[in-house]
N, C-alpha and C positions, 0 to 999 in steps of 0.2 A: 177058626170062631173067635168071632170075639163080645163082650161082654159089657152092656152098660155100668159101669161105676159108680158115676156123676152127675147130676146139668148144671149147668154154673148161670145164674140169671146177676144183672148187673141191678146196682140198688148206688142214690145218692148218697152220696157219703153223712154217717151223723144221723142213721135212718132205723143204725137196729129195731129200736122199741118199736118201730112200726115194724119193721119184717118181723119180731117173733110173736107181733099183738093176729097179725095176720097170719103167717106158716103154721102158729105152732097155740094158742090159742081159737083164732077159729077155721081154717083145715087142721088143726088138732095131729101135729106135727112133732114125733120130739126132737129136742135139740139139741143136736153134739158141740161139744168139745173142739174149735181148734185145735192145729199142733202148735203150741207154745213158739214159733217161727215165723205165722202167719199171721196174729192179732194183734200186733197193732196194724196190719193192712184193715177193721175193723169189718162187717159184712157179721156174718153169722149162716151159719150150717145146721142141717138140719138130716132126719134121715125119711129113708123112701125107704118101700120093701124089696129087700135088697139091692138097694142102690138112696143113692144121695141128692142131696139139693144142696147147692149151694151158693149163697147171697153175698158176690164181690161190690167191695165201694168201685164204684168209674167212676176216677174226674171225665167234667163237662159229658154226667152221663143227658142219657137221652132212652127212653123203654122202646121195649121187641116186640111193635106193632102184632109183626108175622112168621117169627119166629120164638115159640113158646115150646111149654112141657106140657106132654098129652099124659095126665093123671086118673088113674084106675081107680076107682070108688067104689064102696059100692053106699045104698040107700041116696041115689043120686037127686033126689028131689027135695033130703033135706037138706045136702050141699049145695045146694040150690038153694035154698030157699032162708037156712042160714047168710049166705052171702049177699042175695036181694036185701033182707032184714036184715045188715049191717049195712047199705051204702054200691054192691059194688054190681057193675052193672052182669049180665046176667041174659046172653043169647042164645038160646033155644037153634041146634043148628040136625037137619034130620037128616044130611046130607048119604052116610054108607047107613047101606043096613046091615040088620043083626050088631047096633048100636047108638044107645042114645049118648047125651052128650048135649054140653055145653060151650061153652067161650064167656071167661069175665078177663077182671084185667088184677094185679094185686094194686099195692098201693102205690103203689113210683108207677104205673103203667104198662105196667110188665103184661100181654099175652098173654091168657093160661087155661086150657081147656083139662074141664073134666070129663070120664065118660065112663059108660056101665055097660056092659055086654044086653044083649034081652033074652 
C-alpha cells in the first residue's frame, strides 16, 4: 500500500515571493524549510495535511494545464471568494456527485482543484 508524500508543481525561476503570497498568504499553507542540499535550486515547499506541496524551479517553465493537485478544504465558498477577490479565475464544476469543487490557477498558470464533500 502506498501513501502520498508530496506533490510537485513547477514554477519559473525567481518567483518564490509570488509562490509564498499565493500558497502561504492566500491559501494559508505553512511553509516548510527546504533541506540545505536543495536550497540552491530555488523553489519553496509547503505543508499539506499528511503530505507536502513542493514548488520547484523548472528551466523553460510551462504551466500544467491538465495535471493538477486536488486539495480538500472546508469552507469552499470562502476559498473561492478569496481567490476571486485576488484576481484568480474560479470555475465551478458539478460533474461529480457529492462533491462541490472548482478549478483555478496558481500565479504561474498551473491548474489547481479545490473540493469539499457535500
